[in-house]
N, C-alpha and C positions, 0 to 999 in steps of 0.2 A: 103224619106230622101236622103241626099247626098250620104251616104254610100250604101243605098239601091239601088240607081241607078247604082253605080259602081258594086255592087254585081250582079244585074240583067244583066249588060253588060258582066261581067265575066262568068256568068253561062248560057247565052242565048242558047248555044248549048246543055246544059246538063239538065237544069231544069228551068222551067219558073217562079218559085217563089223566086229566089235569094238565099241568104244564110240564114240558120237558125240562130236565135239569133241576128238579125240586130236591134239594138236599137240606132244607130247613135251615139255611144259613143266612141269617140277617141279624148279626150281633148289635148293630146300631139302630135297629128298628126303622130303617129307611123305606121299607117296602110300602108303607102307607103314608109317606111323608107329604105327598101332594094330594092325598085324598084316600078315603077308605072304601071307595066303590070299585067296581070291576073295571070301569073305563080308566080311572087313574092308575090302577095297578097294571093294566095292559099298556098304558103309555110308558110307565117305568120299564117294563120288560122290553118294549121296542127301543127305548133309549139305550138300554144296556146292550141290546143286539147291535145297534148302530155304533156304539163306542167300541165294542169288540171288533167290528169290521174295520173301523178306523185304525185300531191298534194293529190289526193284521196287515193293512196296507202300509202302515208306518214301518213295521219290522221287515216287510218285503222291500221297501225303499232302502232300508239299511243294508240288506243283503245285496241289492243291486249296486249300491254305491261301493260296497267293499269289493264286489266282483269287478267293477269297472276300474277302480283306482288301485286295487291291490293292497290297500291299507285299511286297518280296522276303523270303524266309524268313531270309536272312542279315543282314537289317537290324538286328534287335534280339535276336540270339541270342548267348549267351556262348560258344557253340561255334565261332563264326566270327570273333570279334574277340578277340585275345589280351588277357587280363587275369588278375588273381590270383584272381578269384572261383571259377572252375572248379577249380583245384588245391586251394584251401582247402575247397571243398565235398567233394572226393574225400578229402582228409585227414580232415575231420570225420566223414565216413561211415565211413571205415576205423577211426578211433579209437572211434566209437560202437559199432561192431560188435565191438570187442575186449572190451567190458564188458557190453553188453546183448544180449538175445535177445527174439524175439517171444514174447509170453505167449499161448500157444495155449489156455489154460484160461479166458481172459476171454470172457464170453459176449455182450458187447455188440458193436455193429457197428463200433466204432472199433478201430484197431490199438493194442494195449497192449504195452509193453516192460517187461521186468524184468531185474534184474541177474542174469546167469548165474552158475553155479558157478565157471566159469573167470574170469568178471569179478570175482567176490568175491576169488578168489585173487590176481588181478592188482592189485586195489585194495589188498589187504593188503601185497603186495610194494611197491607204490607208497608206501604209508604208511611201511613200514619203510625204504625207500630215502631218503625225505625226512626221516626221523627224527621222524615224528609219533607221539605216544603214548609216547615214552621218558620214563622218570623220571630227570631230571638230578640229583636229590638223591643217588641211590645211587652214581653214577659221575661223577666230576669230568671225565673225559675225553670223556664223551658230548657230541656236538654238539647244539645246540638247533636243531631243525628249524623250518620255517615253520609258522605256525598256519593249517592248511587245514581248512575246514569240509566234510568229505566227505558229510555228510548233505545239505547244500545242493547238492552236485554230483549226488548220487543223485536229488534232486527236480527237477533241471534239465529232463529230458524232459517232465515234466508241465507245467512252466511254459512250455515251448516250445509244447506243444499248445494251452494256453490262449491264448497270444499269437497263434498262428496262427488260432484260432477267432475271436478279437476282430478281427483284421485282416480276416478273411473277412466278418464282419458289416459292418465299415466299408466294404469294397469293394462289398458288396451294396447298402448304403444309398446310396453314391455313384452306382452304376449306376441305381438307382431314381430318384434325384434327377435324373440326366442325362436319363433317359427322360421324366420328367414335365415338366422345364423346357426341354429343348432339342428332343428328337425330337417329342414330342406337339404343341408349338406350331407346328412346321414342317408337320406333317400338317394342322393346323387351317387354315393359310394356304392350302394347296392345295385 
């Protein structure tokens, strides 16, 4: 095969049979996408092996989860049931990344985000595009933009972190209550 000849050439000093698993399957011609020399092709083969190993670990984790919980992994996952939550989360993640970056100078154990320099420029462009901050007294033709509180928008990530922490505390309290009132009495009966 075409790829078999390339493999044999790549491996001639190492092994005389080429590369394992050569079925001449490369419909998108990705095999030489990062280079047409032996080192680039070897790198792609190694990446394929590592991705395969990651997939095996992932499916093993699925099997372990199903064995521990007794419920199929697809039962309560947004990835297996079509809904709008996943696209909205991806859009929110992308939008957040356009304005904020990880604050690497923060010395505590929590992740802190700050408005990046590109985010500041984007925020200013957004303000100008919406007409926020224009003085309408000087120019009668200027359009009045919506009244947007950008300081509140900038403080939003901290509010989200606080809400998540409060929710986590409530979940822990519910778990403790469940263990004290449901699980422990059942153990006492036995």
